[in-house]
Residue, then its C-alpha position, 0 to 999 in steps of 0.5 A: m815859229e820853229e824852235k830856235g837853233k843855229i843858223h849860218l848865212i852864206a853871203i851875210g853882207g847883203a842888204v836883206m841878208h845882214n838885216l835877216a841876221l840881225a833879226l834872227q839874233e834878236a829872235g833868239y837864234q845862234v847866228t853865224g855867217s860868211d861873205d867874201e866882201i862886206f860894205e857899209p852899212s852892213l859892215n858896221r851893223l854886223a860888227m856892232a852885233g858881234l856877227l861880222p865874220e872874223h875873216m872875209g872869204w868862204f870857209p867850208e870848215r864853218i859848215t858843221a853838223d850841229l847847224d840846224r840850217v843854212i840860208l843862202g844869199m842871192h849873191a853867192r854862187s852855185d859852186n860856193p865852197e860852203l854851199l857844197e859842204a852843206t850839201r855834202i853833209g846833208l844840211p837843210v839849205m834854204s833861200f831867204p824867201e823860203f825861210i821867211y815863209s817857214v817862220s811865218a807859216e801860221a801868220v797872215r802874209m801880205a806881200i806887196c809886189g809889182s815893178h814899181g812902188k813896192t818899197t814905198i807902199t810897204s813902208m807906208l803900210m808899216h808906218g800906219l800899222r805901227a802908229a795904230a799899235s798893230h803887232f806885225d812882222y816884216l821884210v822890206g827892201a830899204q831902211l825905214e825911219g823908226f825901224q831898227t832893221m829891215v826884217r822883224l821876226s817875232q811870231a806876230p799874227l801878221m807878216i808884211i813882205e815886200g816881194d820882188e820878182y828877182h830870183a830867190s837864190p842861185l839854186l832857185p831861179e824862180p821869183k822870190f815872191l812865189f815862195y811867200k805864198a801870201q794870202i793877201l797880195l798887192i800888185s802895184g803895176i807891171a813894167w818890164d825890168h831885170f833884162n838880164v833875167f827876163p830877156t823879153f817882156d813876155d818872160y817878165l810877164m810870165t812871172f806875174r802870171k805864175l804869181l796869180r796862178q798860185m793864188q788860192p780861192a780864199d786869197k785876196l788880190v789888191a791891184n792898181a786899176e790904172d795900170e793897163v798891163l796889170v788890168r789885162l793880166v788880171q782879167e786873163e788869169v784870175a779865176p773867181r777870187q776877190v779882187i780889190w781895185y784901187t785908184p789914187f785918192r783925190y789930192h792937190t799939190d802946191v808949194s806948201g805940199t800935198t793934201i789928200e781929200y777923203d770923205g770930206t776931210s783934208y789930210p796933209i802928207s809929205v810925199f808928192g806925185k800921182h804915183n805916190i798918191s796911188n801908192l798911198s791908196g794901195a797901202a790904205t787898202l791893205a791897212g783896211l784889210a788889217g783892220i785900220d780904217t782909211s781915215s785913221f790910216l791917212g791921219h797916221l801918215s801925216d808925218f811919213t817922210g818915205a823910205a831911204r832914197r825914195m824921193e829923199k830930200a838931200y838938202e835945201r840950200k841957197g834957194k836950191t833943193v836936191f832930191r835923191d831917188f832910187a829910180h832906175a827902171p824906165s817907168k820909175v824914172k818917168a814917174t819920178t821926174s813927172a812928180i817933181r815937175e808936178m810939185y814944182p811947175t815953174q821951177r827950173i828942174t835938172a834931172c840926172l839919171e845914172l845908168h847903173t843896172f845891167s838892164s839900163l846899160n844894155k842896148g837891147f833894153l835902153p830904147q825903153y827909156a825913150h822920153a823918160l826925162d822929158a818933164a825936166d828942163i835940163r836932162v843929164v844921163f851919166y854912165d861909168p865905162h868901168t861899170l860896163e866892163m864889170k858887167k861884161l857889156p859892150p861899150v855904149s857911145k854917148e850918141e847911142v844913149q842920146d838916140f835911145f832916149q830920143d832926146p836931142g837935148l840930152l846931156v850924156c857924160n861918162d866921166l865924173q868931172e864932166m857930169t859935175r860940170h854939167l850939173q853945176a852949169s845947169s843953174f837948177d832950182i831943183l836937182l833930181l838925182m836918180s840911181s841905184g848906184h852912187f854916181a861914181g862918188l859924186n860930191i852932192d854937197g859940192l853942187v850948191 
Protein backbone atom coordinates (compact mmCIF):
# COMPACT_ATOMS: atom_id res chain seq x y z
CA MET A 1 0.00 0.00 0.00
CA GLU A 2 1.13 3.55 -0.70
CA GLU A 3 2.62 5.76 2.01
CA LYS A 4 -0.07 7.09 4.34
CA GLY A 5 -1.17 10.67 3.75
CA LYS A 6 -4.05 13.13 3.95
CA ILE A 7 -7.23 12.24 2.10
CA HIS A 8 -10.44 14.24 1.71
CA LEU A 9 -13.73 12.52 0.81
CA ILE A 10 -16.37 14.49 -1.08
CA ALA A 11 -19.79 13.02 -0.19
CA ILE A 12 -18.44 11.23 2.87
CA GLY A 13 -21.91 10.28 4.14
CA GLY A 14 -22.67 7.58 1.58
CA ALA A 15 -22.97 3.94 2.61
CA VAL A 16 -19.65 2.90 1.10
CA MET A 17 -17.95 6.29 1.39
CA HIS A 18 -18.38 6.61 5.14
CA ASN A 19 -17.13 3.04 5.59
CA LEU A 20 -14.15 3.88 3.38
CA ALA A 21 -13.46 6.88 5.62
CA LEU A 22 -13.49 4.65 8.70
CA ALA A 23 -11.24 2.09 7.04
CA LEU A 24 -8.78 4.77 5.92
CA GLN A 25 -8.59 6.15 9.43
CA GLU A 26 -8.04 2.64 10.80
CA ALA A 27 -5.26 2.13 8.23
CA GLY A 28 -3.45 5.24 9.41
CA TYR A 29 -4.52 7.94 6.96
CA GLN A 30 -5.50 11.47 7.99
CA VAL A 31 -9.12 11.72 6.84
CA THR A 32 -11.48 14.64 6.32
CA GLY A 33 -14.73 14.87 4.43
CA SER A 34 -17.75 16.88 3.39
CA ASP A 35 -21.39 16.31 2.52
CA ASP A 36 -24.57 18.34 2.21
CA GLU A 37 -26.63 15.88 4.28
CA ILE A 38 -25.77 12.76 6.25
CA PHE A 39 -28.25 10.24 7.66
CA GLU A 40 -28.02 7.34 10.09
CA PRO A 41 -26.17 5.09 10.51
CA SER A 42 -23.44 7.10 8.75
CA LEU A 43 -24.06 10.13 10.96
CA ASN A 44 -23.39 8.43 14.28
CA ARG A 45 -20.56 6.24 13.01
CA LEU A 46 -18.67 9.22 11.58
CA ALA A 47 -19.31 11.21 14.77
CA MET A 48 -17.98 8.38 16.96
CA ALA A 49 -14.80 8.31 14.87
CA GLY A 50 -14.38 12.09 14.95
CA LEU A 51 -14.91 12.29 11.18
CA LEU A 52 -18.30 14.00 11.04
CA PRO A 53 -17.99 17.37 9.23
CA GLU A 54 -18.51 20.29 11.59
CA HIS A 55 -20.99 21.86 9.16
CA MET A 56 -23.04 20.34 6.35
CA GLY A 57 -22.35 21.69 2.88
CA TRP A 58 -19.51 22.16 0.42
CA PHE A 59 -16.58 24.35 1.43
CA PRO A 60 -13.83 24.93 -1.16
CA GLU A 61 -11.53 26.26 1.57
CA ARG A 62 -11.31 22.70 2.92
CA ILE A 63 -9.49 21.71 -0.26
CA THR A 64 -5.87 22.63 0.41
CA ALA A 65 -2.57 21.90 -1.29
CA ASP A 66 -1.38 19.66 1.56
CA LEU A 67 -3.98 17.00 0.68
CA ASP A 68 -2.51 13.96 -1.03
CA ARG A 69 -5.69 13.15 -2.87
CA VAL A 70 -9.45 13.64 -3.02
CA ILE A 71 -11.90 10.75 -3.32
CA LEU A 72 -15.14 11.67 -5.07
CA GLY A 73 -18.37 9.94 -4.07
CA MET A 74 -21.06 9.03 -6.57
CA HIS A 75 -23.63 11.34 -4.98
CA ALA A 76 -21.59 14.49 -5.58
CA ARG A 77 -22.32 16.48 -8.71
CA SER A 78 -19.79 17.33 -11.39
CA ASP A 79 -20.08 21.04 -10.49
CA ASN A 80 -19.40 20.40 -6.79
CA PRO A 81 -17.49 23.42 -5.41
CA GLU A 82 -14.92 21.28 -3.61
CA LEU A 83 -14.32 19.18 -6.72
CA LEU A 84 -13.84 22.33 -8.81
CA GLU A 85 -11.31 23.66 -6.28
CA ALA A 86 -9.41 20.36 -6.20
CA THR A 87 -9.21 20.43 -9.99
CA ARG A 88 -8.13 24.07 -9.99
CA ILE A 89 -5.15 23.51 -7.69
CA GLY A 90 -4.18 20.23 -9.37
CA LEU A 91 -4.92 17.68 -6.66
CA PRO A 92 -5.36 14.03 -7.70
CA VAL A 93 -9.08 13.21 -7.74
CA MET A 94 -10.19 9.57 -7.75
CA SER A 95 -13.42 7.63 -7.58
CA PHE A 96 -13.55 5.07 -4.78
CA PRO A 97 -13.18 2.13 -7.24
CA GLU A 98 -9.99 3.71 -8.59
CA PHE A 99 -8.72 4.19 -5.06
CA ILE A 100 -9.53 0.62 -4.04
CA TYR A 101 -7.49 -0.61 -7.00
CA SER A 102 -4.60 1.69 -6.12
CA VAL A 103 -4.31 0.29 -2.59
CA SER A 104 -4.76 -3.34 -3.63
CA ALA A 105 -2.66 -3.38 -6.79
CA GLU A 106 -0.24 -5.91 -5.28
CA ALA A 107 -3.01 -8.20 -3.98
CA VAL A 108 -5.05 -10.89 -5.66
CA ARG A 109 -8.41 -9.22 -6.30
CA MET A 110 -11.62 -11.25 -6.36
CA ALA A 111 -14.60 -9.29 -7.69
CA ILE A 112 -18.16 -10.57 -7.28
CA CYS A 113 -20.37 -9.10 -9.99
CA GLY A 114 -23.77 -9.70 -11.57
CA SER A 115 -27.30 -8.34 -11.45
CA HIS A 116 -28.27 -10.25 -8.31
CA GLY A 117 -26.71 -12.07 -5.39
CA LYS A 118 -23.51 -9.97 -5.23
CA THR A 119 -23.84 -8.97 -1.59
CA THR A 120 -24.91 -12.44 -0.48
CA ILE A 121 -22.07 -14.21 -2.31
CA THR A 122 -19.53 -11.70 -1.01
CA SER A 123 -20.77 -12.00 2.56
CA MET A 124 -20.81 -15.82 2.39
CA LEU A 125 -17.24 -15.81 1.09
CA MET A 126 -16.06 -13.37 3.77
CA HIS A 127 -17.77 -15.37 6.51
CA GLY A 128 -16.11 -18.60 5.40
CA LEU A 129 -12.67 -17.04 4.92
CA ARG A 130 -12.77 -15.41 8.33
CA ALA A 131 -13.77 -18.71 9.97
CA ALA A 132 -10.80 -20.32 8.21
CA ALA A 133 -8.52 -17.58 9.62
CA SER A 134 -7.63 -16.26 6.17
CA HIS A 135 -6.07 -12.80 5.92
CA PHE A 136 -8.01 -10.62 3.48
CA ASP A 137 -9.22 -7.10 2.82
CA TYR A 138 -12.66 -6.34 1.48
CA LEU A 139 -15.24 -3.97 0.06
CA VAL A 140 -18.86 -5.07 0.41
CA GLY A 141 -22.15 -3.25 -0.13
CA ALA A 142 -23.90 -4.05 3.16
CA GLN A 143 -23.14 -4.25 6.85
CA LEU A 144 -22.26 -7.82 7.78
CA GLU A 145 -22.53 -9.47 11.15
CA GLY A 146 -19.12 -9.79 12.75
CA PHE A 147 -17.45 -7.14 10.57
CA GLN A 148 -16.96 -3.63 11.95
CA THR A 149 -17.05 -1.86 8.60
CA MET A 150 -17.96 -2.54 4.97
CA VAL A 151 -14.37 -1.77 3.93
CA ARG A 152 -11.03 -3.06 5.23
CA LEU A 153 -7.59 -1.96 4.00
CA SER A 154 -4.62 -3.70 5.62
CA GLN A 155 -2.24 -4.72 2.81
CA ALA A 156 -3.61 -8.27 2.91
CA PRO A 157 -2.60 -10.56 0.01
CA LEU A 158 -6.28 -11.04 -0.97
CA MET A 159 -8.90 -8.36 -1.68
CA ILE A 160 -12.59 -9.36 -1.82
CA ILE A 161 -14.69 -6.83 -3.75
CA GLU A 162 -18.40 -6.58 -4.39
CA GLY A 163 -18.36 -5.03 -7.86
CA ASP A 164 -21.46 -3.36 -9.24
CA GLU A 165 -22.21 -2.01 -12.68
CA TYR A 166 -23.31 1.46 -11.61
CA HIS A 167 -21.17 4.46 -12.57
CA ALA A 168 -17.95 5.04 -10.65
CA SER A 169 -18.37 8.79 -10.15
CA PRO A 170 -19.82 11.93 -11.79
CA LEU A 171 -16.51 12.26 -13.65
CA LEU A 172 -16.35 8.59 -14.63
CA PRO A 173 -19.59 7.37 -16.22
CA GLU A 174 -18.27 3.83 -16.49
CA PRO A 175 -19.20 0.80 -14.36
CA LYS A 176 -17.39 0.51 -11.05
CA PHE A 177 -16.41 -3.09 -11.66
CA LEU A 178 -14.19 -2.17 -14.61
CA PHE A 179 -11.79 -0.26 -12.36
CA TYR A 180 -10.97 -3.12 -9.98
CA LYS A 181 -9.15 -5.16 -12.67
CA ALA A 182 -9.87 -8.37 -10.81
CA GLN A 183 -7.75 -11.41 -11.56
CA ILE A 184 -10.59 -13.65 -10.31
CA LEU A 185 -14.04 -12.59 -11.46
CA LEU A 186 -17.43 -14.08 -10.54
CA ILE A 187 -20.60 -13.20 -12.45
CA SER A 188 -23.79 -14.44 -10.79
CA GLY A 189 -26.18 -13.67 -13.64
CA ILE A 190 -27.48 -10.89 -15.86
CA ALA A 191 -30.95 -9.32 -15.66
CA TRP A 192 -31.67 -5.78 -16.85
CA ASP A 193 -31.46 -3.14 -14.11
CA HIS A 194 -30.60 0.57 -13.61
CA PHE A 195 -32.97 1.79 -16.31
CA ASN A 196 -31.90 5.40 -15.67
CA VAL A 197 -28.33 4.57 -16.70
CA PHE A 198 -28.95 1.73 -19.16
CA PRO A 199 -32.15 2.59 -21.08
CA THR A 200 -32.08 -0.63 -23.12
CA PHE A 201 -31.15 -4.19 -22.30
CA ASP A 202 -28.38 -4.04 -24.92
CA ASP A 203 -26.91 -1.03 -23.12
CA TYR A 204 -26.95 -2.99 -19.89
CA LEU A 205 -25.47 -6.08 -21.49
CA MET A 206 -22.63 -4.03 -22.96
CA THR A 207 -21.30 -3.30 -19.45
CA PHE A 208 -20.73 -7.02 -18.91
CA ARG A 209 -19.23 -7.38 -22.38
CA LYS A 210 -16.69 -4.71 -21.41
CA LEU A 211 -15.98 -6.56 -18.18
CA LEU A 212 -15.27 -9.82 -19.99
CA ARG A 213 -13.26 -8.14 -22.72
CA GLN A 214 -10.83 -6.57 -20.24
CA MET A 215 -9.92 -9.94 -18.73
CA GLN A 216 -6.30 -10.97 -19.13
CA PRO A 217 -5.22 -14.44 -20.31
CA ALA A 218 -4.23 -15.56 -16.80
CA ASP A 219 -7.46 -14.33 -15.18
CA LYS A 220 -10.13 -16.76 -14.00
CA LEU A 221 -13.87 -16.40 -14.57
CA VAL A 222 -16.38 -18.08 -12.24
CA ALA A 223 -19.85 -18.07 -13.81
CA ASN A 224 -23.38 -19.26 -13.04
CA ALA A 225 -24.11 -22.11 -15.44
CA GLU A 226 -27.89 -21.76 -14.98
CA ASP A 227 -28.15 -18.17 -16.19
CA GLU A 228 -28.92 -18.42 -19.90
CA VAL A 229 -28.05 -14.82 -20.73
CA LEU A 230 -24.68 -15.14 -19.01
CA VAL A 231 -23.90 -18.47 -20.70
CA ARG A 232 -24.54 -16.96 -24.14
CA LEU A 233 -22.46 -13.90 -23.32
CA VAL A 234 -19.51 -15.93 -22.08
CA GLN A 235 -19.63 -18.09 -25.19
CA GLU A 236 -19.58 -14.95 -27.35
CA GLU A 237 -16.97 -12.95 -25.49
CA VAL A 238 -14.51 -15.08 -23.57
CA ALA A 239 -11.41 -16.10 -25.48
CA PRO A 240 -9.53 -19.24 -24.39
CA ARG A 241 -9.37 -18.43 -20.69
CA GLN A 242 -10.20 -20.44 -17.63
CA VAL A 243 -13.96 -20.48 -17.04
CA ILE A 244 -15.27 -22.30 -13.98
CA TRP A 245 -19.01 -22.92 -14.13
CA TYR A 246 -21.03 -23.44 -10.97
CA THR A 247 -24.50 -24.83 -10.29
CA PRO A 248 -26.51 -25.10 -7.04
CA PHE A 249 -25.58 -27.77 -4.52
CA ARG A 250 -27.98 -30.62 -3.96
CA TYR A 251 -30.22 -29.63 -1.06
CA HIS A 252 -33.55 -30.18 0.64
CA THR A 253 -35.72 -27.80 2.63
CA ASP A 254 -38.34 -28.42 5.30
CA VAL A 255 -39.79 -26.53 8.25
CA SER A 256 -36.59 -27.07 10.23
CA GLY A 257 -34.41 -25.41 7.58
CA THR A 258 -32.19 -26.22 4.62
CA THR A 259 -29.57 -28.95 4.34
CA ILE A 260 -26.82 -29.15 1.71
CA GLU A 261 -25.74 -32.59 0.56
CA TYR A 262 -22.12 -32.68 -0.57
CA ASP A 263 -19.65 -35.53 -0.92
CA GLY A 264 -21.70 -37.85 1.28
CA THR A 265 -22.09 -35.33 4.12
CA SER A 266 -25.03 -33.18 5.19
CA TYR A 267 -24.47 -29.51 6.05
CA PRO A 268 -27.30 -27.57 7.73
CA ILE A 269 -27.46 -23.88 6.75
CA SER A 270 -29.68 -20.96 7.71
CA VAL A 271 -30.27 -19.44 4.26
CA PHE A 272 -32.89 -20.89 1.94
CA GLY A 273 -34.18 -20.74 -1.62
CA LYS A 274 -32.62 -22.08 -4.80
CA HIS A 275 -31.04 -18.72 -5.65
CA ASN A 276 -29.23 -18.68 -2.30
CA ILE A 277 -28.04 -22.26 -2.74
CA SER A 278 -26.65 -21.13 -6.10
CA ASN A 279 -25.04 -18.14 -4.38
CA LEU A 280 -23.47 -20.51 -1.87
CA SER A 281 -22.04 -22.63 -4.67
CA GLY A 282 -20.49 -19.55 -6.26
CA ALA A 283 -18.98 -18.50 -2.93
CA ALA A 284 -17.61 -22.02 -2.36
CA THR A 285 -15.98 -21.94 -5.80
CA LEU A 286 -14.22 -18.69 -4.93
CA ALA A 287 -13.22 -20.08 -1.54
CA GLY A 288 -11.62 -23.02 -3.34
CA LEU A 289 -9.55 -20.60 -5.41
CA ALA A 290 -8.51 -18.97 -2.11
CA GLY A 291 -7.34 -22.32 -0.75
CA ILE A 292 -10.38 -23.41 1.30
CA ASP A 293 -11.82 -26.78 0.25
CA THR A 294 -15.57 -27.07 -0.24
CA SER A 295 -16.25 -29.36 2.73
CA SER A 296 -14.45 -27.01 5.12
CA PHE A 297 -16.20 -23.99 3.62
CA LEU A 298 -19.67 -25.52 4.00
CA GLY A 299 -18.85 -26.39 7.59
CA HIS A 300 -17.92 -22.78 8.26
CA LEU A 301 -21.28 -21.58 6.81
CA SER A 302 -23.45 -23.40 9.39
CA ASP A 303 -23.86 -20.20 11.42
CA PHE A 304 -24.09 -17.77 8.50
CA THR A 305 -27.28 -15.70 8.84
CA GLY A 306 -26.89 -13.38 5.86
CA ALA A 307 -26.24 -9.72 5.17
CA ALA A 308 -28.45 -6.96 6.50
CA ARG A 309 -31.83 -6.80 4.72
CA ARG A 310 -31.07 -9.87 2.61
CA MET A 311 -33.86 -12.32 3.53
CA GLU A 312 -33.59 -10.98 7.05
CA LYS A 313 -36.09 -12.27 9.60
CA ALA A 314 -37.46 -9.11 11.26
CA TYR A 315 -39.40 -11.00 13.90
CA GLU A 316 -41.52 -14.06 14.68
CA ARG A 317 -44.57 -13.48 16.86
CA LYS A 318 -47.98 -15.06 17.49
CA GLY A 319 -47.33 -17.70 14.84
CA LYS A 320 -46.49 -15.08 12.21
CA THR A 321 -43.09 -14.38 10.64
CA VAL A 322 -41.96 -11.17 8.96
CA PHE A 323 -39.02 -11.06 6.52
CA ARG A 324 -37.31 -8.02 5.03
CA ASP A 325 -35.34 -8.15 1.82
CA PHE A 326 -33.51 -5.59 -0.32
CA ALA A 327 -35.03 -7.09 -3.49
CA HIS A 328 -36.23 -4.43 -5.91
CA ALA A 329 -35.26 -5.49 -9.45
CA PRO A 330 -37.71 -7.89 -11.17
CA SER A 331 -35.43 -10.94 -11.12
CA LYS A 332 -34.63 -10.40 -7.43
CA VAL A 333 -38.29 -9.95 -6.50
CA LYS A 334 -39.28 -13.15 -8.28
CA ALA A 335 -36.40 -15.18 -6.80
CA THR A 336 -37.04 -13.95 -3.27
CA THR A 337 -40.79 -14.56 -3.41
CA SER A 338 -40.24 -18.03 -4.86
CA ALA A 339 -37.71 -18.82 -2.12
CA ILE A 340 -40.23 -17.93 0.58
CA ARG A 341 -42.81 -20.19 -1.07
CA GLU A 342 -40.29 -23.02 -1.27
CA MET A 343 -39.54 -22.64 2.43
CA TYR A 344 -43.20 -22.35 3.45
CA PRO A 345 -45.17 -24.37 0.87
CA THR A 346 -48.43 -24.55 2.87
CA GLN A 347 -48.37 -21.21 4.71
CA ARG A 348 -50.37 -18.14 3.74
CA ILE A 349 -47.82 -15.73 2.29
CA THR A 350 -48.27 -12.00 1.79
CA ALA A 351 -45.60 -10.38 -0.38
CA CYS A 352 -45.34 -6.59 -0.39
CA LEU A 353 -43.04 -4.76 -2.80
CA GLU A 354 -42.23 -1.07 -2.67
CA LEU A 355 -41.50 0.56 -6.02
CA HIS A 356 -38.77 2.95 -4.98
CA THR A 357 -35.99 3.03 -7.58
CA PHE A 358 -35.95 5.08 -10.77
CA SER A 359 -36.27 1.87 -12.80
CA SER A 360 -39.17 0.43 -10.82
CA LEU A 361 -41.19 3.67 -11.15
CA ASN A 362 -40.59 4.12 -14.86
CA LYS A 363 -43.32 3.04 -17.26
CA GLY A 364 -40.71 1.95 -19.76
CA PHE A 365 -39.30 -0.59 -17.28
CA LEU A 366 -42.32 -1.61 -15.19
CA PRO A 367 -43.44 -4.35 -17.65
CA GLN A 368 -40.34 -6.31 -16.54
CA TYR A 369 -42.21 -7.02 -13.25
CA ALA A 370 -44.89 -9.16 -14.92
CA HIS A 371 -45.75 -12.13 -12.65
CA ALA A 372 -42.85 -11.34 -10.29
CA LEU A 373 -45.04 -11.82 -7.18
CA ASP A 374 -47.09 -14.79 -8.37
CA ALA A 375 -45.67 -17.22 -5.78
CA ALA A 376 -47.42 -15.34 -2.95
CA ASP A 377 -51.06 -15.74 -1.89
CA ILE A 378 -51.63 -12.04 -1.28
CA ARG A 379 -49.68 -9.61 -3.43
CA VAL A 380 -49.28 -5.94 -2.54
CA VAL A 381 -47.38 -3.20 -4.34
CA PHE A 382 -46.77 0.17 -2.71
CA TYR A 383 -45.38 3.37 -4.17
CA ASP A 384 -45.15 6.87 -2.77
CA PRO A 385 -46.22 9.68 -5.17
CA HIS A 386 -43.65 11.90 -3.46
CA THR A 387 -40.89 9.59 -4.67
CA LEU A 388 -42.12 10.03 -8.24
CA GLU A 389 -41.97 13.80 -7.78
CA MET A 390 -38.45 13.64 -6.32
CA LYS A 391 -37.25 11.56 -9.27
CA LYS A 392 -39.07 13.89 -11.71
CA LEU A 393 -41.10 11.02 -13.16
CA PRO A 394 -44.67 11.26 -14.50
CA PRO A 395 -47.51 9.93 -12.33
CA VAL A 396 -48.34 6.23 -12.45
CA SER A 397 -51.87 5.07 -11.70
CA LYS A 398 -52.77 2.03 -9.61
CA GLU A 399 -54.46 0.49 -12.64
CA GLU A 400 -51.29 0.88 -14.70
CA VAL A 401 -49.21 -0.85 -12.03
CA GLN A 402 -51.68 -3.72 -11.90
CA ASP A 403 -51.51 -4.05 -15.68
CA PHE A 404 -47.71 -3.97 -15.72
CA PHE A 405 -47.58 -6.82 -13.19
CA GLN A 406 -50.20 -8.72 -15.25
CA ASP A 407 -51.93 -9.58 -12.00
CA PRO A 408 -55.63 -8.74 -11.66
CA GLY A 409 -55.53 -9.78 -7.99
CA LEU A 410 -52.70 -7.39 -7.15
CA LEU A 411 -53.43 -4.86 -4.40
CA VAL A 412 -51.83 -1.54 -5.34
CA CYS A 413 -51.63 1.35 -2.88
CA ASN A 414 -49.91 4.73 -2.78
CA ASP A 415 -50.73 5.72 0.79
CA LEU A 416 -49.06 4.42 3.97
CA GLN A 417 -52.30 3.95 5.89
CA GLU A 418 -53.88 2.13 2.96
CA MET A 419 -50.89 -0.23 2.71
CA THR A 420 -50.97 -0.87 6.46
CA ARG A 421 -54.66 -1.78 6.30
CA HIS A 422 -54.06 -4.17 3.39
CA LEU A 423 -51.23 -5.93 5.21
CA GLN A 424 -53.11 -6.26 8.48
CA ALA A 425 -56.21 -7.57 6.68
CA SER A 426 -54.26 -10.16 4.69
CA SER A 427 -54.18 -12.60 7.64
CA PHE A 428 -50.71 -13.73 6.70
CA ASP A 429 -48.62 -16.50 8.21
CA ILE A 430 -45.54 -15.16 6.42
CA LEU A 431 -45.04 -11.54 5.43
CA LEU A 432 -42.28 -10.64 2.96
CA LEU A 433 -41.39 -6.95 2.67
CA MET A 434 -39.17 -6.11 -0.31
CA SER A 435 -37.67 -2.69 -0.94
CA SER A 436 -34.49 -0.68 -1.31
CA GLY A 437 -36.39 2.07 0.53
CA HIS A 438 -38.32 2.24 3.79
CA PHE A 439 -42.01 1.90 2.87
CA ALA A 440 -42.63 5.55 3.80
CA GLY A 441 -41.93 4.77 7.46
CA LEU A 442 -44.10 1.65 7.80
CA ASN A 443 -44.35 0.46 11.42
CA ILE A 444 -43.44 -3.20 10.97
CA ASP A 445 -44.01 -3.99 14.65
CA GLY A 446 -47.60 -2.81 14.35
CA LEU A 447 -48.50 -5.43 11.74
CA VAL A 448 -48.78 -8.32 14.22
